[in-house]
N, C-alpha and C positions, 0 to 999 in steps of 0.2 A: 505494500501500500505504499503510494505516495503521499507527502506531507510537505504541502505548501505553506512557505511560512513566512510573507511578507510583512505581517506585521509588525512594528518593533514592543520588545518589550520593554517597562520600565520599572526599576528597581532604586528601591530609595530605602537605607539601611540604618535610619537616627533608629526609629521606632520599631521599625521591623523586623529586627534580626531581635529584639528582645519577645516580640511578637510571635515570630517562627517559632524560637527554640520554645514558649511558651507551649503554643499552642499545637506541635505536633512533636514534642518531646518524646512521645512513646515511636513516633515514625522515626525520626532519626534514631533514637536507640536500635531498633531493630535493625536499621542499613548498618549502624555502627557494628552491628553481631555479626551480619551479613560480611561485612566486608573484614572483620577480625575473623573469621571460619577461615577466608580467601587467602588473610594474609600468613597464616603458619606454615603455607606450602608453595608461596609466591615464590619465587625465584629471588636470588638476594641482586639482582640487577634491577628489582624495582625499590629497592630499601636505598637507593643513593650510594652516591661514594662519600659523602655528608651529612651528616643529621641535619636538618634544618627547623630552627625553632618558630613560631608561629609569627612572630615578625617578621623572618626572613622570608618566608613562603608569602605573605604578601607585599613585602618589598618586589622578590621574585614577579609574582600577578601584577603588581603596578607596573613594573616594567614593559610586561607585555599588552599590558592596557593600554598604555600609553602608545604603543609603536601603532598598535591596532587602531585606537582613535585618530592617529596622526595619518594613517592609511589611507583613512576614512576621509576626511578631510580634506586630503589630495586629490582622490576621487571625484568629491563634490567639488573641487575647483574646474577639476578635467570635463566634467560631465556639464557643467556651465559655459565653458569656454579652451575647451582643450580636446584631447582626443577619444575622450567619451559623449560628447554635443551629439551625436545621432546613434547613441544608444539608444534602444528600446523603452518609451516611461516606466515599465513595469522594474528597468534595471534601476534607474534613476530613482527611482524610488525605495528599492531596498537599498542604495547608496545611502541617503537620505537616513532611511529608517535605522540602519545596524551602524550607522557613522553618530547616530543621536545614543544609541542604546551603550556602544563604547566608550562614549564623553559621559555618561552617568556611570559606567562600571571604573572608570577613574576618579570619577569625585567620591564614588563613596570607598572605594578601596583605601582611596587616600585619606577619607576621615575613619577608616579602621584601624590603617597605619599608626598615625594621630595618636590614637586611642591608646596604641601599643607601645607610643613614647617613640616614634620614627619619625621623620622628617620627609614625607611626601615630594617637598622641592628638590630633595638631595636625589631622587630618583629621575637623572637626567634621561632625553635621548638627545639625538643629533636634532639640529632642524628642518635638516633635508637627509633625513636615511636614504640608505645607497638601496633603493625598492628592486632597481634594475638587478640585483644580483638573485633575485627569484626567481626569475624566468632567463636572465643574461641577456635582459633587454628591458625595454620601459614597457612597464604593466597598465601606465594608465595611456597609452597610444592608439589602443582599440578596446571596441568591447570583449572582444576574445580574450585577449589576453591579460586583460582584468580578471572577469571570470573565471581565467584558470588559477592566476594570484591567489583572488580571491577565496579560489576552492584550497589553495594550500594552508594558507593563512589559518583560516577557520577551522580544517582539522586538525592542524599543529595546537590550538588554543584550545582543544577539546583535548586534547593527547597531554596535554600539559596541566591541566587542572587535575585530570585523571591519576597521574602520576606525584601527585603531592598529598596524595590520601595518606599514603604510610607514617609520614612525618606529620601530618595532624593528628592522625591517631596515638603516634606515640608519645605525643605533649599531653595527653589525658585531658583534661577539664577543661587547661587553658587553649587547648586548640580547638575545641567544640565549635565557639561562634565562629572562627576564622573557617572551621568548616564547613558550616552553616553556608555562610557567604560563600564561598567556593562553590558549594551544591548550586545556589540560587544563580551562580552566573554563566557556572556550566551548563545548565539546561538551556539559559539562553545561546549558547555560542555554538549546542549543538544545533539548535535550531538555524540558526546563522548558516553552518556549514549545510544543512539541507537545504537551505531555500537558493546558495550559491550554488549548490549542484543542481538544484531541479532548474535553475536558470539556463545552467548548460544544457541541459539536455532538451527543455524546452525551445531556447531560445536557436540554440546551435544543432542542436542533432547529436550531440556530445553520446560519446556511450560510457556514460555515467548512470548512477541512479542516488536519488536525496541519502543514499546510507553509504557506507566503503564495503564493496564487494571484494577489493582485492589488495596485497599490499602493494600493489605498482602506481596506486592512484594517491597516496600519501610519501611524504617524503622522510616518516620517521619510522623507527623500528615496529612494525605494525605487528609480527608475528614471533614468539617468543617462544624460544625452548626449555622446555622440562619445566613448563607451567600446566597444574591444574585447569586453567582454564582456557579454551579453545580460542583463541583469537585469530585463526582462521577462517575461524568461522560469521557467515556475517549475522549472527545473533549476538558475536561478541567484538565491539571496539578496544583496539589497544592503546597503550598509553605511552609517555616519554620521561623520561627521568630530566631534569632542572640540567647536568651536564648536558645530553642530547640535546635537549631544546637550544641551551646556549650557544652550543656549537653550531647550530644551525641557523641561529639570531645573529652571529656576531659578523657576519658578513655585511649585515642592512644597518649597523650602529657604526658604520664608519660614512665620510662622507659624501654624496650623492656626485654618481661619474654619470660623463656624457654617456646617454644611453644609444644603444644599436640597433639596427635594424635584422640583423641575423640571424638565420635559422626561422625566415619567416615560412617555410613550408612545412615547419614543424609545429605550429601554432595551434592545431588543433587536437592534438594527441598529448597525452599528459610529460611533460619535462622532467628530467632527473635536475633538479634544478640544488641550489647553494641554502636554499632555505625551504 
């Protein structure tokens, strides 16, 4: 079943998180039990090379959200007077809606980080991130490249949140509010990913579905050996550790370079990109 997810979702964490934790404490507890059962036999790669505190998890998530927010800000500009100007209106609506969601994620995670004693302003990204590293060409030059890059961005974001479950569980009570926030954002990112994939399928005729069908569709390690969870099944999506995500994102966190239009013949098939 396809899930068309073009409507934006708004999150406000202030009093929302407290209400969420109170009203849904039983559901969250059940989720934690299920995750703990799985975690007893999940391979060590999931545990990351370094254990992160809840504050460090939020700093990491805020870095990614600032990148995603900026990515859509650049796309909005391109849709107004650039390579995305002639994109179908439904694609422009998605860019605007998803951009607003990502901006709200930045605002809310900044508030959470401040509550944890962190400094949101210290989490900085370049003014002009090198988004051409995603496809090795300008992702804002045309709708085909933007939607492909957007698919990679959103899929990686979903996997990145799942990759921090172990760290937040290990933090005990201190990690629960952050886990609640991460779960709330994770579901929205998953809707974004499904929406971008649906647009590639419906507008471009791309051989994709709203869900991940095989490891070649993503740029992180979708399948994990020695895992009790069959990540190679459509019923389960994989995760990405912080080290894996940061290695993929590192080329983006540099000064933007002049774009090239190479490999144009390959733009309708997935590209094994840097990010």
